[in-house]
Structure formats: structure tokens, C-alpha cells
N, C-alpha and C positions, 0 to 999 in steps of 0.2 A: 835674235839675241845670241851672240857667239858665246859658247861655253868652253872654257879651257880646263881640262882635267889634268891634275898633277898628282901622280902616285908616289908616295914615299914608303919604303919598306918599314921605316921606323922614324919617329920624331918625338920631341917632347910634347908638343901640342899642335894640332892642326890649326887651331885658332891663332896661336902665337906665330906659326909659320906664315900664315896668310897676312898677318899684320905687317910682316917684314917683306912681303912679296909685292913687287910693282907690276901691275897688269899693264898690258900694252896701251890700253886706253880705258876710260871710264865706262865705255859701252860694253866692256867685256865682263862676263861672269867667270870667276875662277873658283874651281872646286879642288880642294886638297883632300886626298883620302889616304889612309895608311893601314898597315897591318897591326901596328902597335904604337901606343902612346906611352912614354915614360912619365908624363906628368899630366895625364888627362884629367880634366876638371868637370865636376858637375856644378850646380848652382852654389853660390857662397863658397864655403870652405870644403865642400864635398868633393870626393874623388869619384872616378868612374871606373869600375872594375871591368876589364876586358881581356880575355885570353888571346894571346898572339895569333893573328891570322884567322880568327873565328868570327869576328863581328864587323859591323859596318861603322867605321869611325871616319867622319868627314866634316869639313867646314866649307861654307860657301861665302865668297866675297861678292857683294853687289854694291852698286852705287845709286841708291834711290833718291837722288838729289831733288826730285820733284815732290818729295814728302816733307812736310814740316815736322818739327820736333814733337809736336803733340800727337802725331800719327804713328809713333814708333811701334805701338802694339800690333798694328796691322801686319807688320813683317812677321811677328811671332805667330799670328793667326794663320797666315798663308803657309808657313812651313809646317805647322801642326796639321793643317788640312791636307797638305800634299802627302805627308807621311801616313795619315789615317786612310786616305784614299788608296794608296798602294798596299798597305797592310790588309785592308778590307778585301782587296782583290785576291790576296793570297790566303786569307782566312775568312771566307764568306759566311761561315756559320758562327763566327765568334763576335762578341761585342767589343768593338774598337772605339775607344773614347779618349778625350783630352782631359786629363786632370789639371785643372787650372793651376798655373797659367799655361804650361806647355810640356807636361809629361804625357807620354802616350801609354795608355793602359789597354790590356786585354783582360776583360773581366775586372778583377781586383788586383791584377799583377802588372808590374811596370815592364814594358818592353823597350822603351825609348825615352831618352832625355834630350833636351835642347837647351843650349846656352847661347844667348844672343848678346853681342856687344855692338852698340851703335855709337858712331862718332859724328858729332854735329859740327856744322860750319854756319855760324850765324843762327838763323831760325830754322834751318833745314838740315836734313840728314846728309852727311857727306858720304858715308859708307857704312855698311853693316857686315859683320862677320857672324855667321850662324853656325855654331858647332853642334853636331848631332852624333849621338851614339845609339845605334839600334842593335839589340841583342839578336843575332842571327843564328849562328851555329854553335854557340857555347851551351853546354848542357849541365855543367856543374859550376855553381857560384859559391865562392868561399868567403866573401866579405860579409859584413853585418847588414847589408841591404836587406830590408825585411821581405820583399816580395818580387824578386826578379823572375822573368820568364823570357824564353827565346822562341824564335820561329821554329828551330829544329825540335825543341821540346813539344811544341804544339802540332807540328806537321809530321813528326816522326822521321824526318830525313833532312839532310843539309840543303841549303839554298844558295844559289849563286849570288854573290854580293854585288858585282858590277851592274848587272841588269837592274837590280833593285835601286841602286844608287842613281842610275841614269833616269829611271822613271820618276823618282822622287824629285830630282833636280829639275827635270823638264816640266813637271806639274807645277812646281813652285814658280819657275820662270814664266810659264804661261799666265799665271795669275798676276805676277808682277808687271808683265807687259800690258795686260788688260787694265790694270790699275793706272799705269802711266798714261794710257790712252783715254781713260774715262774715270775721273775721280769718284763717280758714283758707284763704281765696282766695289768699293769698300763695303757697301751694304751686303752684297752677295757673299763676300769673304766672311764678314761677321756672322751672317745668317748660317752659313755652313759650319762655322766654328761653334756657334751656340747649339746647333743641332747635334753636335758630337760630344758635348760636355759630359764628363763623368759625374754621376749623381744628379743628372738634370731633372729627375723626377723624385718626389717624395721627400721626407725629412730624414736627415742623416746627422751623425755626430761630428762636431767641430770643436776646436779649442783656440781661444785667443789669450791675451795676457791677463785677462780678468777671470775667465771661467771656461768650463766645458758647457756646451749647449747643443741642442738639436735645432736644425734649421733647414729650410728648403731653399734651393738655388733660384734666385729671381732673374739675374742677368749678369753678364760681364760687359762693362761699359767700354766705349770705344778706346778710352785711354788705358784699359786693362784692369780697372778696379773690379773686384768681385762683390756682388750685392746679394746678400742672404736675407731671409726673413725668418726669425725664430718663432717658436710655438706661442709666444706671447704677442705676436704680431709686430714686433719691433724690427725695423730694417737695420741691417748691419752692413757697412761698406768697408772693404779692406783693400789695401795695397799689398803687393807681393811681400811675403814673409810675415804679414801681420796676423795670419790665421793658419791653423793646421787642420788637415783632414784627419780625423781619428779613424783609423782603419781597423 
């Protein structure tokens, strides 16, 4: 699987840049990374704070045409797993987890966010653009984000960004290739994702449009729905943005 790396000193958005970029062919994986985004986005209307040249800001363009539209969430799981794997190698004594659906946490602090945009053709996925922001060398955060943390803060020194980028992308592409060769690999991807979930044990505080409640995490379904069970034994099933983690 050929990987084409494109570095931009500055861009409005690596996701937007990749959507305008034409790869040589659909077999190619294109990675755009930058020192600074002028219009970097998080999920929804959120922005992503990043000091120039300090963090790992990148997007990956892939063409998983073998996946049907109902399997979109597996792409999110694969990227979350790849990032957790590489961060765990750098932070072996820390608890690295995925806060559903795809924020990466160290303990109770956010170190990475993922924004995925899938484009469909008929019943299948034509292409996916996965935007990732990892807090690497930034040590002061000035936005109102409640709980950011970086590798430099945790490790006490700066970290080279390019090797980290390459290992994350290679890990993701390895899973993608395995999935293309064998559809049953989705179960291994999902098993790894479930094992890494934030708050995967015990009862914790949540909030939906009706009330605040405590619940335990039961599972995340293949299509990405979060399934909780509250203290009254009621099963609650949520799509993205329908429930909040109360931190």
C-alpha cells in the first residue's frame, strides 16, 4: 500500500486540502500534515487549538471501496486503535483510552481528536478523509478546552513528530489492508477498540437531553452506537452527540 506524504508549512485545513487533492490512483494513501492550520476543526462547530509547529496535525485520504456504508465506523475504530497503540508505546505507564466515539485520552485528559468525513458512492464508501490532531509538544493551552494534555507535558521533553506520524499511519494502513483481505478482521478491530474504551468499567456520570444519570458501558455496536445500562437496569442506546460524558 503506497503512502504519499505531503507536508504543508501552513494550510486552512488538512481535511479540506485533501478533498481538493487528486491522488495518482485509488490504491494510493495520501497523508497531508502541517505545522499550522488556520481553520482547524474539531467535531461539530468546535475548533482545535494548536500552537504553530508544536503538534501533529494531519489528515489521511483512503479509498476503502470494499466497505459498505453501514461499516463506516470501522474506519474510526482503526484510526483510534492505531493512535492508542503508538501512544502506549511512548507512555507505557499511562492509561491510554478511547473516549467514545474517537477522542483519545490519557487518564482523564484529552491528547488527541479525530474528525472523519466519509463520501459514499451507491452503497459503498468511495473515500474517507481522517483528520487527526495529537497534542505533542505544546505545553500551554489557552482555549477553554477543559482537559488538554500533551506528550511533552507527560514525558518531560519534546517528541519528534514525523516518526510518530509514520508509525500511526503505517499501523492504520496495516489494519485496513487486513480488512480488505478478510472481512472477518472487523471483529479483531472492534475487540481492540472495545478493550481500549474510556470508562469501560464501573458506573459513571452521563447526561442526555432528558436527564443526568449514572450508567455502565455495555458495548459500542458495529455501526457506532454507544450502549449504556443505568443503575435501574435500563438499557440506553445513543448515536453520536446524543449523550455527554460528565467529567
